[in-house]
C-alpha positions as CSV (number, residue, x, y, z in Angstrom):
1,X,0.0,0.0,0.0
2,X,1.2,3.5,-0.8
3,X,0.1,7.1,-0.3
4,X,-0.3,8.7,-3.7
5,X,1.2,12.2,-3.7
6,X,0.3,14.8,-6.4
7,X,1.5,18.4,-6.4
8,X,0.8,21.6,-8.2
9,X,1.7,25.2,-8.0
10,X,-0.9,27.9,-7.5
11,X,0.9,31.2,-7.6
12,X,3.3,31.2,-4.7
13,X,1.6,28.2,-3.0
14,X,2.4,24.6,-3.5
15,X,-0.7,22.3,-3.1
16,X,0.2,18.7,-2.2
17,X,-2.7,16.2,-2.3
18,X,-2.4,12.9,-0.5
19,X,-4.5,9.9,-1.2
20,X,-4.4,6.8,1.0
21,X,-3.5,5.8,4.6
22,X,-0.5,7.2,6.4
23,X,0.8,4.3,8.4
24,X,4.1,2.5,9.3
25,X,4.2,1.1,5.8
26,X,3.7,4.3,3.9
27,X,5.1,7.0,6.2
28,X,8.8,6.7,5.3
29,X,8.2,7.1,1.6
30,X,5.7,9.9,2.2
31,X,8.3,11.7,4.3
32,X,10.9,11.4,1.5
33,X,8.3,12.9,-1.0
34,X,7.2,15.8,1.2
35,X,10.5,17.1,2.5
36,X,11.7,18.5,-0.8
37,X,8.6,20.8,-0.9
38,X,9.6,22.4,2.4
39,X,11.9,25.1,1.2
40,X,12.9,28.5,2.6
41,X,9.8,30.6,2.9
42,X,7.6,28.1,1.1
43,X,3.8,28.3,1.4
44,X,2.5,24.7,1.3
45,X,-1.1,23.4,1.5
46,X,-1.3,19.7,2.3
47,X,-4.7,18.3,1.2
48,X,-5.7,15.4,3.4
49,X,-9.2,15.1,1.9
50,X,-8.5,11.6,0.6
51,X,-6.6,10.4,3.7
52,X,-8.8,8.2,5.9
53,X,-6.3,7.1,8.5
54,X,-3.1,8.4,10.2
55,X,-1.2,6.1,12.5
56,X,1.5,7.2,15.1
57,X,4.1,6.6,12.3
58,X,2.1,9.0,10.1
59,X,2.0,11.6,13.0
60,X,5.8,11.3,13.3
61,X,6.2,12.0,9.6
62,X,4.0,15.1,9.9
63,X,6.1,16.2,13.0
64,X,9.3,15.9,11.0
65,X,7.8,17.9,8.1
66,X,6.6,20.5,10.7
67,X,10.1,20.8,12.3
68,X,11.7,21.2,8.8
69,X,9.2,24.0,8.1
70,X,10.2,25.7,11.3
71,X,13.9,25.5,10.3
72,X,13.4,27.1,7.0
73,X,10.6,29.5,7.9
74,X,8.1,27.7,5.6
75,X,4.3,27.7,6.3
76,X,2.3,24.5,6.2
77,X,-1.5,24.4,6.2
78,X,-3.4,21.2,6.4
79,X,-6.8,21.1,4.8
80,X,-9.6,18.5,4.3
81,X,-9.1,16.6,7.5
82,X,-11.7,13.9,8.1
83,X,-13.3,13.5,11.5
84,X,-11.1,10.5,12.3
85,X,-7.9,12.3,11.3
86,X,-9.0,15.4,13.2
87,X,-9.7,13.3,16.3
88,X,-6.3,11.6,16.2
89,X,-4.5,14.9,15.7
90,X,-6.5,16.6,18.4
91,X,-6.1,13.9,20.9
92,X,-2.3,13.9,20.4
93,X,-1.9,17.7,20.3
94,X,-0.8,17.7,16.7
95,X,-3.4,20.2,15.6
96,X,-1.4,22.8,17.5
97,X,1.6,22.4,15.2
98,X,-0.2,23.3,12.0
99,X,-2.5,25.9,10.6
100,X,-5.8,24.1,9.7
101,X,-8.0,25.1,6.8
102,X,-11.3,23.9,5.5
103,X,-10.4,23.2,1.9
104,X,-7.8,24.0,-0.8
105,X,-9.9,26.7,-2.6
106,X,-10.6,28.7,0.6
107,X,-6.9,28.6,1.5
108,X,-5.7,29.6,-1.9
109,X,-8.1,32.5,-1.8
110,X,-6.8,33.5,1.6
111,X,-3.2,33.3,0.3
112,X,-3.9,35.4,-2.7
113,X,-5.0,38.4,-0.5
């Protein structure tokens, strides 16, 4: 099983859409795919609309991405969190690490202002 990662640029913002479960099997490969997008001053939207599950290994991957963003003054916004993913991230305090948005379009509109 893998997590499908697609990306596109919208102005100064990179939109990364994930599709699949983020677990111990997929988190290492996902981390390797996400980190190159976390560059100096980058604005990144991570669309989790099609992510149904995040394990502790997945949370660790997100934490590594968050720490990298802090190092290079990048901004990451997570959008499209399902109820289950929101619950897991809330219960573990991970929602405090990221800006959370409703959906890609709303966040792109905000970024354009």
